[in-house]
C-alpha positions in Angstrom: 108.3 110.3 92.0 106.5 107.1 91.0 103.1 106.5 92.3 102.2 102.8 93.0 98.5 102.1 92.7 97.2 98.7 93.7 93.5 97.7 93.9 92.1 94.9 96.1 88.7 93.4 95.8 87.1 92.0 98.9 86.7 88.2 99.1 83.2 86.8 99.7 82.6 86.7 103.4 85.3 89.2 104.3 84.2 91.9 106.8 84.6 95.4 105.3 86.0 96.7 108.5 88.6 94.0 108.6 89.6 94.8 105.0 89.9 98.5 105.9 92.1 97.7 108.9 94.3 95.4 106.8 94.7 98.2 104.1 95.7 100.6 106.9 98.3 98.1 108.2 99.7 97.7 104.7 99.9 101.5 104.3 101.7 101.8 107.6 104.2 99.1 106.6 104.8 100.8 103.3 105.4 104.2 105.0 108.1 102.5 107.1 110.2 101.8 104.0 113.1 104.3 103.4 112.2 106.5 100.4 108.5 106.1 100.7 106.9 109.5 101.1 103.3 108.5 101.7 101.0 105.5 101.5 97.2 105.8 101.9 94.2 103.7 101.0 90.9 104.7 99.5 87.6 102.9 99.0 87.0 102.7 95.2 83.6 101.2 95.8 81.9 99.1 98.5 84.1 96.0 97.8 87.3 97.5 96.5 90.2 99.4 98.2 93.0 101.1 96.4 96.4 101.6 98.0 98.4 104.6 96.7 102.1 104.7 97.6 104.3 107.6 96.7 108.0 106.8 96.7 111.4 107.9 95.5 112.5 106.2 92.3 114.0 102.8 93.0 113.0 102.8 96.7 109.8 100.7 96.6 108.0 98.0 94.6 108.9 95.1 92.4 112.1 95.7 90.4 113.4 98.2 92.9 115.9 95.8 94.4 114.6 96.7 97.8 113.4 93.5 99.6 110.2 93.7 101.6 110.4 94.2 105.3 109.0 91.5 107.6 106.1 93.8 108.5 105.6 94.6 104.8 105.4 90.9 103.8 103.1 90.2 106.7 100.8 93.1 105.7 100.8 92.0 102.1 99.8 88.5 102.8 97.2 89.7 105.3 95.6 91.6 102.5 95.8 88.5 100.2 93.9 86.6 102.9 91.0 89.1 102.8 91.0 90.4 99.2 92.1 89.6 95.7 94.6 91.9 94.1 92.9 93.0 90.9 95.4 95.6 89.5 98.9 96.8 90.2 100.3 99.8 88.3 103.2 102.1 88.6 102.5 105.7 87.5 105.4 107.8 86.4 105.5 111.6 86.5 105.0 113.5 83.3 108.5 114.9 83.3 110.0 111.4 83.7 108.0 110.1 80.8 109.0 113.0 78.6 112.6 112.5 79.5 112.4 108.8 78.5 110.7 109.8 75.3 113.5 112.4 74.5 116.1 109.7 75.1 114.5 107.5 72.5 114.9 110.1 69.8 
């Protein structure tokens, strides 16, 4: 299962409680997508939250072919109003990476 890891840094003047609530809203919208197993947020430091979303392959994220839901788009732009996205990564499982490597041989 891929793990999607996105970090957001609080904009100057943004209330930390508001950022936490927006991150929770984003996680709830992510969890409503078919194929998403879990989505949670964590405070990386006093100004940065990380959203971790675990999903079935092809069910979530850019390039999946799955368009965002209305709630997902609203939550995503709500985060953008309060924080800057500073990183966005997709982590693959070790077995999937090994399989791709073996295909390359």
